[in-house]
All heavy atoms as TSV, in Angstrom:
chain	resi	resn	atom	element	x	y	z
A	1	MET	N	N	4.559	10.792	39.305
A	1	MET	CA	C	4.528	9.706	38.335
A	1	MET	C	C	3.237	9.725	37.533
A	1	MET	O	O	3.234	9.444	36.346
A	1	MET	CB	C	4.689	8.381	39.092
A	1	MET	CG	C	4.914	7.230	38.204
A	1	MET	SD	S	6.542	7.431	37.440
A	1	MET	CE	C	6.751	5.894	36.717
A	2	ILE	N	N	2.150	10.014	38.231
A	2	ILE	CA	C	0.850	10.063	37.549
A	2	ILE	C	C	0.821	11.218	36.554
A	2	ILE	O	O	0.292	11.072	35.449
A	2	ILE	CB	C	-0.299	10.197	38.580
A	2	ILE	CG1	C	-0.381	8.935	39.431
A	2	ILE	CG2	C	-1.619	10.446	37.889
A	2	ILE	CD1	C	-1.368	9.021	40.565
A	3	LEU	N	N	1.414	12.313	36.934
A	3	LEU	CA	C	1.448	13.484	36.048
A	3	LEU	C	C	2.248	13.182	34.782
A	3	LEU	O	O	1.850	13.563	33.673
A	3	LEU	CB	C	2.044	14.686	36.779
A	3	LEU	CG	C	2.051	15.991	35.998
A	3	LEU	CD1	C	0.625	16.417	35.655
A	3	LEU	CD2	C	2.756	17.060	36.778
A	4	ALA	N	N	3.346	12.467	34.917
A	4	ALA	CA	C	4.172	12.124	33.750
A	4	ALA	C	C	3.426	11.180	32.814
A	4	ALA	O	O	3.423	11.365	31.592
A	4	ALA	CB	C	5.473	11.484	34.200
A	5	SER	N	N	2.764	10.171	33.357
A	5	SER	CA	C	2.044	9.228	32.502
A	5	SER	C	C	0.819	9.883	31.873
A	5	SER	O	O	0.480	9.613	30.721
A	5	SER	CB	C	1.632	7.989	33.303
A	5	SER	OG	O	0.781	8.344	34.362
A	6	LEU	N	N	0.167	10.761	32.594
A	6	LEU	CA	C	-0.979	11.474	32.034
A	6	LEU	C	C	-0.555	12.415	30.918
A	6	LEU	O	O	-1.207	12.482	29.866
A	6	LEU	CB	C	-1.702	12.245	33.137
A	6	LEU	CG	C	-3.013	12.908	32.740
A	6	LEU	CD1	C	-4.016	11.861	32.278
A	6	LEU	CD2	C	-3.580	13.710	33.878
A	7	SER	N	N	0.536	13.111	31.111
A	7	SER	CA	C	1.009	14.024	30.054
A	7	SER	C	C	1.499	13.227	28.837
A	7	SER	O	O	1.299	13.650	27.693
A	7	SER	CB	C	2.099	14.953	30.581
A	7	SER	OG	O	3.179	14.212	31.068
A	8	LEU	N	N	2.112	12.090	29.052
A	8	LEU	CA	C	2.527	11.237	27.930
A	8	LEU	C	C	1.310	10.731	27.150
A	8	LEU	O	O	1.307	10.714	25.914
A	8	LEU	CB	C	3.366	10.067	28.436
A	8	LEU	CG	C	3.978	9.172	27.380
A	8	LEU	CD1	C	4.988	9.946	26.553
A	8	LEU	CD2	C	4.643	7.970	28.023
A	9	ALA	N	N	0.260	10.352	27.860
A	9	ALA	CA	C	-0.972	9.895	27.198
A	9	ALA	C	C	-1.607	11.026	26.401
A	9	ALA	O	O	-2.102	10.815	25.289
A	9	ALA	CB	C	-1.952	9.352	28.237
A	10	ILE	N	N	-1.590	12.217	26.928
A	10	ILE	CA	C	-2.153	13.373	26.215
A	10	ILE	C	C	-1.330	13.668	24.967
A	10	ILE	O	O	-1.895	13.969	23.904
A	10	ILE	CB	C	-2.247	14.591	27.152
A	10	ILE	CG1	C	-3.334	14.340	28.201
A	10	ILE	CG2	C	-2.540	15.857	26.369
A	10	ILE	CD1	C	-3.387	15.382	29.293
A	11	ILE	N	N	-0.025	13.561	25.058
A	11	ILE	CA	C	0.833	13.803	23.885
A	11	ILE	C	C	0.527	12.784	22.788
A	11	ILE	O	O	0.378	13.131	21.615
A	11	ILE	CB	C	2.317	13.767	24.284
A	11	ILE	CG1	C	2.657	14.999	25.116
A	11	ILE	CG2	C	3.208	13.670	23.063
A	11	ILE	CD1	C	4.026	14.965	25.747
A	12	PHE	N	N	0.397	11.508	23.161
A	12	PHE	CA	C	0.073	10.495	22.154
A	12	PHE	C	C	-1.319	10.705	21.571
A	12	PHE	O	O	-1.543	10.472	20.386
A	12	PHE	CB	C	0.199	9.087	22.734
A	12	PHE	CG	C	1.606	8.588	22.790
A	12	PHE	CD1	C	2.210	8.308	23.992
A	12	PHE	CD2	C	2.344	8.419	21.625
A	12	PHE	CE1	C	3.515	7.854	24.048
A	12	PHE	CE2	C	3.648	7.973	21.663
A	12	PHE	CZ	C	4.230	7.688	22.878
A	13	LEU	N	N	-2.255	11.158	22.374
A	13	LEU	CA	C	-3.597	11.439	21.868
A	13	LEU	C	C	-3.566	12.583	20.864
A	13	LEU	O	O	-4.216	12.517	19.813
A	13	LEU	CB	C	-4.532	11.770	23.026
A	13	LEU	CG	C	-5.971	12.083	22.634
A	13	LEU	CD1	C	-6.625	10.844	22.015
A	13	LEU	CD2	C	-6.758	12.562	23.835
A	14	ILE	N	N	-2.795	13.611	21.160
A	14	ILE	CA	C	-2.681	14.746	20.234
A	14	ILE	C	C	-2.025	14.299	18.926
A	14	ILE	O	O	-2.490	14.668	17.839
A	14	ILE	CB	C	-1.897	15.898	20.895
A	14	ILE	CG1	C	-2.724	16.515	22.017
A	14	ILE	CG2	C	-1.513	16.947	19.864
A	14	ILE	CD1	C	-1.965	17.504	22.877
A	15	ILE	N	N	-0.986	13.481	19.019
A	15	ILE	CA	C	-0.331	12.975	17.802
A	15	ILE	C	C	-1.304	12.130	16.980
A	15	ILE	O	O	-1.362	12.237	15.760
A	15	ILE	CB	C	0.932	12.176	18.167
A	15	ILE	CG1	C	2.006	13.109	18.706
A	15	ILE	CG2	C	1.451	11.397	16.971
A	15	ILE	CD1	C	3.208	12.408	19.277
A	16	PHE	N	N	-2.106	11.310	17.643
A	16	PHE	CA	C	-3.084	10.487	16.936
A	16	PHE	C	C	-4.125	11.352	16.245
A	16	PHE	O	O	-4.481	11.109	15.080
A	16	PHE	CB	C	-3.758	9.516	17.904
A	16	PHE	CG	C	-4.871	8.745	17.281
A	16	PHE	CD1	C	-4.608	7.708	16.401
A	16	PHE	CD2	C	-6.191	9.063	17.552
A	16	PHE	CE1	C	-5.628	7.000	15.820
A	16	PHE	CE2	C	-7.218	8.359	16.976
A	16	PHE	CZ	C	-6.936	7.328	16.107
A	17	ILE	N	N	-4.641	12.356	16.931
A	17	ILE	CA	C	-5.672	13.220	16.335
A	17	ILE	C	C	-5.109	13.982	15.144
A	17	ILE	O	O	-5.765	14.082	14.097
A	17	ILE	CB	C	-6.244	14.170	17.401
A	17	ILE	CG1	C	-7.078	13.369	18.405
A	17	ILE	CG2	C	-7.087	15.257	16.766
A	17	ILE	CD1	C	-7.522	14.163	19.610
A	18	VAL	N	N	-3.903	14.496	15.258
A	18	VAL	CA	C	-3.297	15.243	14.150
A	18	VAL	C	C	-3.079	14.328	12.946
A	18	VAL	O	O	-3.376	14.694	11.807
A	18	VAL	CB	C	-1.979	15.908	14.604
A	18	VAL	CG1	C	-1.204	16.436	13.417
A	18	VAL	CG2	C	-2.267	17.017	15.597
A	19	SER	N	N	-2.587	13.127	13.188
A	19	SER	CA	C	-2.346	12.214	12.063
A	19	SER	C	C	-3.651	11.732	11.447
A	19	SER	O	O	-3.726	11.523	10.241
A	19	SER	CB	C	-1.481	11.039	12.499
A	19	SER	OG	O	-2.132	10.293	13.491
A	20	ALA	N	N	-4.692	11.557	12.235
A	20	ALA	CA	C	-5.992	11.159	11.692
A	20	ALA	C	C	-6.595	12.270	10.845
A	20	ALA	O	O	-7.210	12.015	9.809
A	20	ALA	CB	C	-6.941	10.777	12.815
A	21	ARG	N	N	-6.416	13.500	11.251
A	21	ARG	CA	C	-6.939	14.624	10.462
A	21	ARG	C	C	-6.165	14.799	9.153
A	21	ARG	O	O	-6.709	15.278	8.180
A	21	ARG	CB	C	-6.873	15.915	11.264
A	21	ARG	CG	C	-7.925	16.005	12.297
A	21	ARG	CD	C	-7.929	17.354	12.929
A	21	ARG	NE	N	-9.016	17.440	13.890
A	21	ARG	CZ	C	-9.311	18.523	14.549
A	21	ARG	NH1	N	-8.606	19.609	14.379
A	21	ARG	NH2	N	-10.309	18.523	15.387
A	22	ASN	N	N	-4.900	14.423	9.134
A	22	ASN	CA	C	-4.096	14.547	7.914
A	22	ASN	C	C	-4.303	13.392	6.949
A	22	ASN	O	O	-3.686	13.358	5.895
A	22	ASN	CB	C	-2.617	14.651	8.267
A	22	ASN	CG	C	-2.284	15.979	8.886
A	22	ASN	OD1	O	-2.967	16.968	8.664
A	22	ASN	ND2	N	-1.242	16.006	9.686
A	23	GLY	N	N	-5.147	12.424	7.303
A	23	GLY	CA	C	-5.463	11.334	6.391
A	23	GLY	C	C	-4.528	10.148	6.497
A	23	GLY	O	O	-4.446	9.349	5.561
A	24	GLN	N	N	-3.850	10.016	7.588
A	24	GLN	CA	C	-2.902	8.923	7.755
A	24	GLN	C	C	-3.605	7.563	7.766
A	24	GLN	O	O	-3.064	6.576	7.298
A	24	GLN	CB	C	-2.139	9.108	9.067
A	24	GLN	CG	C	-1.044	8.110	9.305
A	24	GLN	CD	C	0.166	8.394	8.452
A	24	GLN	OE1	O	0.398	9.522	8.090
A	24	GLN	NE2	N	0.920	7.394	8.142
A	25	PHE	N	N	-4.840	7.509	8.245
A	25	PHE	CA	C	-5.533	6.236	8.404
A	25	PHE	C	C	-6.698	6.089	7.435
A	25	PHE	O	O	-7.568	5.240	7.646
A	25	PHE	CB	C	-6.044	6.099	9.843
A	25	PHE	CG	C	-4.972	6.266	10.868
A	25	PHE	CD1	C	-4.946	7.386	11.683
A	25	PHE	CD2	C	-3.978	5.328	11.005
A	25	PHE	CE1	C	-3.952	7.547	12.627
A	25	PHE	CE2	C	-2.980	5.481	11.940
A	25	PHE	CZ	C	-2.969	6.596	12.754
A	26	ASP	N	N	-6.735	6.868	6.367
A	26	ASP	CA	C	-7.858	6.813	5.439
A	26	ASP	C	C	-7.870	5.533	4.624
A	26	ASP	O	O	-8.895	4.898	4.484
A	26	ASP	CB	C	-7.825	8.001	4.483
A	26	ASP	CG	C	-8.262	9.284	5.150
A	26	ASP	OD1	O	-8.795	9.211	6.272
A	26	ASP	OD2	O	-8.056	10.350	4.550
A	27	ASP	N	N	-6.769	5.156	4.067
A	27	ASP	CA	C	-6.705	3.998	3.189
A	27	ASP	C	C	-5.942	2.880	3.894
A	27	ASP	O	O	-4.719	2.875	3.888
A	27	ASP	CB	C	-6.032	4.364	1.881
A	27	ASP	CG	C	-6.133	3.262	0.862
A	27	ASP	OD1	O	-6.937	2.334	1.060
A	27	ASP	OD2	O	-5.410	3.330	-0.141
A	28	ASP	N	N	-6.655	1.942	4.469
A	28	ASP	CA	C	-5.976	0.876	5.184
A	28	ASP	C	C	-5.912	-0.411	4.386
A	28	ASP	O	O	-5.307	-1.377	4.822
A	28	ASP	CB	C	-6.634	0.619	6.540
A	28	ASP	CG	C	-8.093	0.277	6.419
A	28	ASP	OD1	O	-8.658	0.493	5.338
A	28	ASP	OD2	O	-8.679	-0.212	7.400
A	29	HIS	N	N	-6.507	-0.439	3.192
A	29	HIS	CA	C	-6.488	-1.657	2.374
A	29	HIS	C	C	-5.351	-1.650	1.356
A	29	HIS	O	O	-4.689	-2.669	1.171
A	29	HIS	CB	C	-7.816	-1.814	1.641
A	29	HIS	CG	C	-7.871	-3.008	0.760
A	29	HIS	ND1	N	-7.907	-4.281	1.265
A	29	HIS	CD2	C	-7.858	-3.132	-0.577
A	29	HIS	CE1	C	-7.931	-5.140	0.259
A	29	HIS	NE2	N	-7.906	-4.456	-0.876
A	30	ALA	N	N	-5.109	-0.535	0.725
A	30	ALA	CA	C	-4.135	-0.465	-0.370
A	30	ALA	C	C	-2.691	-0.770	0.049
A	30	ALA	O	O	-2.002	-1.467	-0.688
A	30	ALA	CB	C	-4.205	0.895	-1.043
A	31	PRO	N	N	-2.199	-0.312	1.176
A	31	PRO	CA	C	-0.817	-0.648	1.519
A	31	PRO	C	C	-0.583	-2.141	1.690
A	31	PRO	O	O	0.496	-2.638	1.402
A	31	PRO	CB	C	-0.579	0.101	2.827
A	31	PRO	CG	C	-1.522	1.208	2.809
A	31	PRO	CD	C	-2.733	0.706	2.083
A	32	ALA	N	N	-1.597	-2.880	2.128
A	32	ALA	CA	C	-1.427	-4.323	2.299
A	32	ALA	C	C	-1.376	-5.043	0.964
A	32	ALA	O	O	-0.754	-6.092	0.835
A	32	ALA	CB	C	-2.558	-4.871	3.150
A	33	VAL	N	N	-2.013	-4.502	-0.046
A	33	VAL	CA	C	-2.106	-5.157	-1.352
A	33	VAL	C	C	-1.078	-4.594	-2.325
A	33	VAL	O	O	-0.764	-5.225	-3.320
A	33	VAL	CB	C	-3.537	-4.983	-1.912
A	33	VAL	CG1	C	-3.694	-5.638	-3.259
A	33	VAL	CG2	C	-4.549	-5.541	-0.947
A	34	ARG	N	N	-0.527	-3.425	-2.032
A	34	ARG	CA	C	0.363	-2.742	-2.963
A	34	ARG	C	C	1.577	-3.595	-3.336
A	34	ARG	O	O	2.039	-3.562	-4.465
A	34	ARG	CB	C	0.830	-1.436	-2.349
A	34	ARG	CG	C	1.616	-0.573	-3.316
A	34	ARG	CD	C	2.014	0.742	-2.714
A	34	ARG	NE	N	0.851	1.414	-2.137
A	34	ARG	CZ	C	0.906	2.228	-1.101
A	34	ARG	NH1	N	2.044	2.464	-0.517
A	34	ARG	NH2	N	-0.171	2.795	-0.632
A	35	ILE	N	N	2.056	-4.390	-2.432
A	35	ILE	CA	C	3.231	-5.202	-2.723
A	35	ILE	C	C	2.910	-6.297	-3.729
A	35	ILE	O	O	3.786	-6.776	-4.453
A	35	ILE	CB	C	3.815	-5.779	-1.426
A	35	ILE	CG1	C	5.213	-6.297	-1.674
A	35	ILE	CG2	C	2.934	-6.871	-0.869
A	35	ILE	CD1	C	5.970	-6.611	-0.424
A	36	LEU	N	N	1.650	-6.676	-3.834
A	36	LEU	CA	C	1.268	-7.738	-4.752
A	36	LEU	C	C	1.065	-7.244	-6.176
A	36	LEU	O	O	1.026	-8.037	-7.111
A	36	LEU	CB	C	-0.025	-8.410	-4.269
A	36	LEU	CG	C	0.059	-9.040	-2.884
A	36	LEU	CD1	C	-1.304	-9.545	-2.473
A	36	LEU	CD2	C	1.081	-10.145	-2.864
A	37	LEU	N	N	0.901	-5.946	-6.344
A	37	LEU	CA	C	0.628	-5.389	-7.666
A	37	LEU	C	C	1.926	-5.053	-8.373
A	37	LEU	O	O	2.896	-4.624	-7.753
A	37	LEU	CB	C	-0.232	-4.142	-7.540
A	37	LEU	CG	C	-1.579	-4.354	-6.862
A	37	LEU	CD1	C	-2.280	-3.026	-6.675
A	37	LEU	CD2	C	-2.433	-5.306	-7.661
A	38	ASP	N	N	1.927	-5.232	-9.665
A	38	ASP	CA	C	3.083	-4.868	-10.465
A	38	ASP	C	C	3.079	-3.373	-10.715
A	38	ASP	O	O	2.042	-2.731	-10.744
A	38	ASP	CB	C	3.057	-5.580	-11.803
A	38	ASP	CG	C	3.291	-7.055	-11.655
A	38	ASP	OD1	O	3.968	-7.448	-10.687
A	38	ASP	OD2	O	2.803	-7.814	-12.500
A	39	ASP	N	N	4.262	-2.824	-10.908
A	39	ASP	CA	C	4.355	-1.402	-11.188
A	39	ASP	C	C	3.820	-1.077	-12.572
A	39	ASP	O	O	3.067	-0.155	-12.764
A	39	ASP	CB	C	5.796	-0.935	-11.089
A	39	ASP	CG	C	6.297	-0.994	-9.668
A	39	ASP	OD1	O	5.470	-0.959	-8.751
A	39	ASP	OD2	O	7.515	-1.079	-9.504
A	40	GLU	N	N	4.229	-1.827	-13.556
A	40	GLU	CA	C	3.769	-1.609	-14.919
A	40	GLU	C	C	3.130	-2.900	-15.423
A	40	GLU	O	O	3.643	-3.989	-15.139
A	40	GLU	CB	C	4.936	-1.252	-15.820
A	40	GLU	CG	C	5.610	0.033	-15.431
A	40	GLU	CD	C	6.803	0.318	-16.312
A	40	GLU	OE1	O	6.999	-0.396	-17.319
A	40	GLU	OE2	O	7.554	1.232	-15.985
A	41	PRO	N	N	2.054	-2.780	-16.158
A	41	PRO	CA	C	1.460	-4.004	-16.697
A	41	PRO	C	C	2.398	-4.658	-17.717
A	41	PRO	O	O	3.026	-3.974	-18.526
A	41	PRO	CB	C	0.173	-3.524	-17.366
A	41	PRO	CG	C	0.349	-2.073	-17.559
A	41	PRO	CD	C	1.327	-1.603	-16.534
A	42	VAL	N	N	2.494	-5.952	-17.620
A	42	VAL	CA	C	3.370	-6.698	-18.512
A	42	VAL	C	C	2.571	-7.120	-19.738
A	42	VAL	O	O	1.480	-7.675	-19.620
A	42	VAL	CB	C	3.932	-7.949	-17.808
A	42	VAL	CG1	C	4.793	-8.754	-18.750
A	42	VAL	CG2	C	4.695	-7.547	-16.568
A	43	LYS	N	N	3.115	-6.802	-20.892
A	43	LYS	CA	C	2.443	-7.184	-22.124
A	43	LYS	C	C	2.736	-8.646	-22.424
A	43	LYS	O	O	3.886	-9.077	-22.359
A	43	LYS	CB	C	2.931	-6.327	-23.287
A	43	LYS	CG	C	2.541	-4.892	-23.166
A	43	LYS	CD	C	3.049	-4.113	-24.366
A	43	LYS	CE	C	2.691	-2.657	-24.261
A	43	LYS	NZ	N	3.206	-1.890	-25.409
A	44	LYS	N	N	1.659	-9.364	-22.685
A	44	LYS	CA	C	1.840	-10.765	-23.045
A	44	LYS	C	C	2.236	-10.838	-24.511
A	44	LYS	O	O	1.628	-10.195	-25.357
A	44	LYS	CB	C	0.553	-11.549	-22.825
A	44	LYS	CG	C	0.206	-11.713	-21.376
A	44	LYS	CD	C	-1.008	-12.588	-21.215
A	44	LYS	CE	C	-1.312	-12.791	-19.757
A	44	LYS	NZ	N	-2.485	-13.657	-19.571
A	45	GLU	N	N	3.226	-11.608	-24.761
A	45	GLU	CA	C	3.672	-11.759	-26.137
A	45	GLU	C	C	2.776	-12.752	-26.851
A	45	GLU	O	O	2.436	-13.795	-26.318
A	45	GLU	CB	C	5.113	-12.242	-26.167
A	45	GLU	CG	C	6.085	-11.220	-25.644
A	45	GLU	CD	C	7.517	-11.704	-25.800
A	45	GLU	OE1	O	7.747	-12.628	-26.614
A	45	GLU	OE2	O	8.378	-11.176	-25.105
A	46	GLN	N	N	2.391	-12.365	-28.024
A	46	GLN	CA	C	1.572	-13.250	-28.842
A	46	GLN	C	C	2.478	-14.331	-29.411
A	46	GLN	O	O	3.586	-14.054	-29.871
A	46	GLN	CB	C	0.926	-12.456	-29.985
A	46	GLN	CG	C	-0.078	-11.441	-29.509
A	46	GLN	CD	C	-1.331	-12.095	-28.959
A	46	GLN	OE1	O	-1.693	-13.190	-29.391
A	46	GLN	NE2	N	-1.968	-11.451	-28.012
A	47	PRO	N	N	2.029	-15.551	-29.367
A	47	PRO	CA	C	2.850	-16.599	-29.976
A	47	PRO	C	C	2.965	-16.358	-31.474
A	47	PRO	O	O	2.019	-15.939	-32.131
A	47	PRO	CB	C	2.089	-17.882	-29.668
A	47	PRO	CG	C	0.709	-17.452	-29.317
A	47	PRO	CD	C	0.793	-16.055	-28.816
A	48	ASN	N	N	4.114	-16.592	-31.941
A	48	ASN	CA	C	4.376	-16.351	-33.352
A	48	ASN	C	C	3.740	-17.476	-34.174
A	48	ASN	O	O	4.231	-18.593	-34.237
A	48	ASN	CB	C	5.883	-16.287	-33.587
A	48	ASN	CG	C	6.196	-15.670	-34.914
A	48	ASN	OD1	O	5.303	-15.421	-35.716
A	48	ASN	ND2	N	7.464	-15.417	-35.138
A	49	LEU	N	N	2.590	-17.166	-34.765
A	49	LEU	CA	C	1.855	-18.174	-35.524
A	49	LEU	C	C	2.567	-18.543	-36.820
A	49	LEU	O	O	2.403	-19.647	-37.328
A	49	LEU	CB	C	0.443	-17.659	-35.839
A	49	LEU	CG	C	-0.422	-17.383	-34.602
A	49	LEU	CD1	C	-1.751	-16.791	-35.043
A	49	LEU	CD2	C	-0.634	-18.657	-33.816
A	50	LYS	N	N	3.330	-17.629	-37.321
A	50	LYS	CA	C	4.026	-17.891	-38.572
A	50	LYS	C	C	5.021	-19.048	-38.417
A	50	LYS	O	O	5.120	-19.925	-39.265
A	50	LYS	CB	C	4.753	-16.623	-39.009
A	50	LYS	CG	C	5.269	-16.659	-40.392
A	50	LYS	CD	C	5.852	-15.307	-40.755
A	50	LYS	CE	C	6.238	-15.251	-42.211
A	50	LYS	NZ	N	6.790	-13.950	-42.581
A	51	ASN	N	N	5.707	-19.064	-37.262
A	51	ASN	CA	C	6.664	-20.138	-37.026
A	51	ASN	C	C	5.969	-21.470	-36.783
A	51	ASN	O	O	6.469	-22.518	-37.157
A	51	ASN	CB	C	7.559	-19.807	-35.837
A	51	ASN	CG	C	8.535	-18.698	-36.180
A	51	ASN	OD1	O	8.786	-18.448	-37.350
A	51	ASN	ND2	N	9.043	-18.034	-35.164
A	52	LYS	N	N	4.783	-21.451	-36.143
A	52	LYS	CA	C	4.069	-22.692	-35.894
A	52	LYS	C	C	3.588	-23.304	-37.198
A	52	LYS	O	O	3.589	-24.513	-37.367
A	52	LYS	CB	C	2.885	-22.461	-34.955
A	52	LYS	CG	C	3.304	-22.257	-33.521
A	52	LYS	CD	C	2.104	-22.172	-32.622
A	52	LYS	CE	C	2.555	-22.017	-31.176
A	52	LYS	NZ	N	1.403	-21.929	-30.294
A	53	LYS	N	N	3.155	-22.464	-38.119
A	53	LYS	CA	C	2.689	-22.986	-39.402
A	53	LYS	C	C	3.841	-23.601	-40.180
A	53	LYS	O	O	3.669	-24.593	-40.867
A	53	LYS	CB	C	2.040	-21.875	-40.228
A	53	LYS	CG	C	0.692	-21.449	-39.699
A	53	LYS	CD	C	0.101	-20.353	-40.557
A	53	LYS	CE	C	-1.236	-19.908	-39.991
A	53	LYS	NZ	N	-1.795	-18.800	-40.753
A	54	ASP	N	N	5.003	-22.997	-40.017
A	54	ASP	CA	C	6.164	-23.521	-40.709
A	54	ASP	C	C	6.564	-24.898	-40.182
A	54	ASP	O	O	7.004	-25.757	-40.924
A	54	ASP	CB	C	7.355	-22.567	-40.575
A	54	ASP	CG	C	7.108	-21.259	-41.344
A	54	ASP	OD1	O	6.244	-21.260	-42.255
A	54	ASP	OD2	O	7.779	-20.263	-41.023
A	55	LYS	N	N	6.383	-25.097	-38.853
A	55	LYS	CA	C	6.769	-26.364	-38.247
A	55	LYS	C	C	5.814	-27.480	-38.625
A	55	LYS	O	O	6.182	-28.637	-38.677
A	55	LYS	CB	C	6.832	-26.229	-36.730
A	55	LYS	CG	C	7.989	-25.350	-36.263
A	55	LYS	CD	C	8.024	-25.249	-34.772
A	55	LYS	CE	C	9.166	-24.345	-34.327
A	55	LYS	NZ	N	9.194	-24.170	-32.878
A	56	LEU	N	N	4.526	-27.133	-38.859
A	56	LEU	CA	C	3.550	-28.168	-39.206
A	56	LEU	C	C	3.717	-28.502	-40.653
A	56	LEU	O	O	3.687	-29.401	-41.255
A	56	LEU	CB	C	2.120	-27.671	-38.934
A	56	LEU	CG	C	1.816	-27.423	-37.473
A	56	LEU	CD1	C	0.408	-26.837	-37.357
A	56	LEU	CD2	C	1.907	-28.688	-36.655
């Protein structure tokens, strides 16, 4: 039983080291904020001043 748990721990350690070397944990801030950002910037429409002058 000890051999199985020790080998499982070693396997997880190897997976962690390989993923850390590949940059899996480099950017830990952007994924949390990425959902809040828009894909494309939205252009604000300028109010049509010509129509406002006509109404006044």
